[in-house]
Phi, psi and omega in degrees: 000314180299321180298319180295318178299316180297320179297317179298315180298315180297322179300314179296319183301318186267336183286335188243018180273052173222166184217149172233141184283134173240156183215165180191184176214159178240122186234162179274139177291340183284314188226006180062017176276150178296143180261115184296137169059032172296145183252127179248119181251105176277093197292322180292329185270345181073023183248134176244128182238138179252126177291160179276190185292347178255005180086008180269149178216153176222155177206151182231005183233025181255147179290140175290162182094203186283132178228139174277125182220139172253130183244126180233145174204142181298127179088004181230156179291136175287138180231155172244128180228149167267095189271126179266116183261135177215136186293343184260007181222159179257131180269119180256128179244130183249126178247141179265147177301155188248131164278291170200141187254101174274316182279083187293144177278113183230132176249127183287171182297339179269008172091004181263139171295133187300324181294336180267356183291144179286324178263153180276097182265122173277122179229122183222139172288143182297327179295328178287322178295324187264032173299327164249117194288151181243159180289317185230165177296323179299320177293326180296311185287344176289356173283343184283133178305134180086353181247133179231180175227136171259116192238159166237096188067218177254346184280332181244120180226117186247126183291141176233124180241117178050044174086357180247147179210194178063227183289351179275353178243121181264136179246129175242144167240110191056238182263012187253124176280130187262133176239128181209047182055044188290356175293337184279136180294340180260011180255101185274194178300136185270013181226164173251182182282356187297126177076001180275127179266320183204168177224138175247140180236121172253123189260122180083179182283061190259000180220138178267356186282342191245350179128142183287346181297338193283064177291331176273317180153188184230134167253120182240106180270134182243129179295160170301144180293161173293168181284165175295158183303134177061040180224147176239136176212166179190180180203159170225131183220155178210143178224141177237139178238139186280326187296317184244012183049038185271148175234140176229121185234132181221156175210151180202156177218142180224141170210156182217133171256197182300312184242347187245139180224151189209128173234135178221131181225153173212150181204157177214129179238141178217121184231135175275180177302138182276156183268134178277154180299332183273001183103152183083166181248148180280113186301130174068026172270008180289157172196155172220153183207146176238146181212153177212152181213134178230132175227131176231131181233144177223137183221142166240190189303315185239017185216133175229132177232138178230128174251126184230144177220131176240136175235140177218133171228131179215146169241112190248116174290146182243097182290158175092016181288127179202154172246008181283137178294323177236090186290148177261119183305328182292340181287347180266002180254150179221156177265357183250102180286126190224152175234007179288166180296140181211170176231153002285154182204158170254143171240121189236135172230123179239139173229121181237122177242146171209146175234113184251131176239135174232134178236130182250113188238060183072248180272005179243143175227132180242129177240132179217120183236134171244141181209162174215133175237139177230122181240115178250119186237128174235133177244122179258124179269302184228001181238136183288320190253351184236106183286152176274320180239131176228121179226139177235121181248114178248131186225123175253134189226156166222156179215117182239133180215130177242121183247130185227128176263102184293313174206190186292345182252337189241132178223140180235152174226129171234146183195176179212143176228147177204157176206151179234113183255139170235117181245116186233144172273139180291149181294336181274358182293134177279325183234155177233120179272317176228151182284165173301140184207156173236137181231131179240122179244142174217130179226140177232138182214159175213137179226149174228130179242125181241132182235127176218120183053244184266002187251133172241131180237136179231129175232139181205158178217149182215139175240133180229146173223141178227132177241126179243127176229132180251162178297150177060024175055034176296323181208136171220112188218147177236132180237141181224153179204143176242124186230164184218165172212134180216133180189177179209159171226144177238124184257118172262179179300319183230022181211159176220130174239131179234146174215133184214136171239127183214155179238165178202161174222149178225119176284144177297147179265175185295331178294314180293328182278320197231005179304139175197078181172178181280126173258096189296325181297327180260359176057052179200163175260121185256137176239121178279180182217103184291349182269005182297140176255173180291145171278140179229125187237150169227125180242136171252124185227128179227153175208147175229129184230142173247138182229114175231173179300327185241002183213134172227132183219140178216139174232132189223085174280156180211158174216122183236115180251125185239118174278147180053050183294125180264131177211162177246137181216158183282135174264167182268045180218165177231144171227126180054040179068011177251142174293143182270132174241133184240142173277131182228175182218127175265153178304317172200160174226154175231132178238125184213159181165205179203158168243134181228137180216148177217140177227117184240129180231091189297141179301322184278358181217076183296347182271000187238136171232138176239118180238133179215145178216148177233131178231133173211156177212136174245141183220134182207157179270191186294341178262013181063023172279136180299143175274152182283162173056048175257129186294159178288152170297138187230132174243122183235130181228134178238138167250121182245120181253116178266141180243126179261085184254145184261349185286166178295317175264121184217151171275122181276314182199152170239138185233126175241125184237135173240131177237132177239121177257118183289159177298139175253105179239010170266102196243141170282178181298133178068009174275152176249154182294147176245126181288157176286160179202158178247144172232139179235128183229153182216141176218146179229121184245126185231163179213141169257109189280133173194186175300329176238090189291156177244120181257131183232132178228137173227154179182177180219130172257144183055058184305321185276005180054044182292134173274121181209156174228118179296143185297326183260015171296133182290345178252015174301317180301340179269356179077020182273122184282163172286170184299152175273207183302139185217107176269147179224156175220127179226152180219138182222124179254123181248137179227152178202171181257000000 
């Protein structure tokens, strides 16, 4: 079988390495005149083409037939078209003049226009999220409605989607699924923001394309696109923060020839202990991290290949270390702000490789990805050079997808995903939290999308199997699940209605099954439960959106019912001076709530934008008892002031944000109530315009120096507050040819 697959791949590689020139033009709907320097992004092919001063463009390395393309031009509405390319004809694209575009044209990583998607996918450019800059990537994505972060200080930030986190939230970087011992509460995102262009969030078990584990949802990070053809560009940036005396430095370069494209990035961050609102610094909240990213792409007419490599090294301090049965919050504060090495700490090394192939065969598209991720984690409790816990997680993956357009209304996708994990404890480890184990996953899925007039219908089914085997035959178990997704969307002129019902299953991981030891990062003694069964979920998700030139509004209620719900909760016992946490299972749990958002851009005030969103989730077991570690309801409002200045140095925008976190008094066992609190943030973004522009940003987070503790902060039980007022200054120099 493998031999046949290789023969097919080689056949495609050599059969389509020829090119024919295609051409077209981009014109205005007002006067049929060419639009100068319009940008055409052929998203499936990874190619960006710039029209000339008359709106004409040519290309010689694009597949004939239907292509997904986004066309942008200053002063005109962005459009998405399925452009049919033929060497004997000219493709004409017509753009309408723009008042202001609130309903942005966004195409997801699977090639669907977001407005036509059956599920409500949140997709945001990282630059839009960071209009007021954040310390970490985890803090950035927590700006998205329905997404929160469970943190340990500022160094560890773990995504939470609609009340679920850990193994219930799947993370992808491009087409590669990331594994980094995410079952642990102290194991945050394994990547930094370097080279990331945008992030997509699928909430709940709403997609069969990414894995049945995603009962909470999927985070899909997409790299910055390659450069335009025959162009070189790059940047150097630096940011300083006052609260933690932190510095973040990045650099990158991109270039593209006719068929070859190349992106390279590097970065280094170093942060001292952060300052609490009440004075003093939180001891050992320091961290430093290095990262690098390489992407190389090569394309011919019907074939695109991308080789990607991500590297991450971090030393993360873990604040709140104590052996006291009743800890005193003041004992975690110090008057000496430090960034030197300290314990307890994690030392993390990640290597992520992927090789992506795309073949365009007329009405057929084939995607085939091979990848490997390696996560090496060491936890130091009291010794600088000798770790207590050493774990190495190696994961080999494949992802195969065949997309077929049967006719203009019907499209099908069939695919398979699999991974083979080996999780081993290092021979130098003093302690073992979970035993050595091997995990084998295999998934098969099929989807059909039917489009007629304003209606899109999607039906899909997926089968998954997981086999877990541990060393010394402690456990050998096989889990299986059959899941489905069914939904529709209806597109009106100014509205979109979506409805989706989907299921998912999640097999327990080795931590939940077999933990028996001190987890120093989470400051607790964890006990697994070998009798745990698979979680099975059904989610009902609906959304209604209005889209006008000056107003965009969306309401998205959901209901997620999970049978055999797995959770961890504190027991009323101590082992080795650590509180005991046990994995348990409820007959079922229900999580429900809504996300609401509005964006208003008044006609009479083109310089003003008002954005507001509300996110909430309620969670309870079969006896209607609240579940633990559920985030607070959050209301976030931004006022964005645009400045139309003609000078070389100009203020582009000022952003004022208010966030209100409601009181959390729906409490799990041994949880304490969290008071409500307000946060006020401000950012000012400026640019010095030239051929090589200079971007300058200044701002302040937590302007009022509010003392607060987030309800799902992992160090909340110790009384350690979140950071106080934090001013930042950043500068970015961009260059191109």
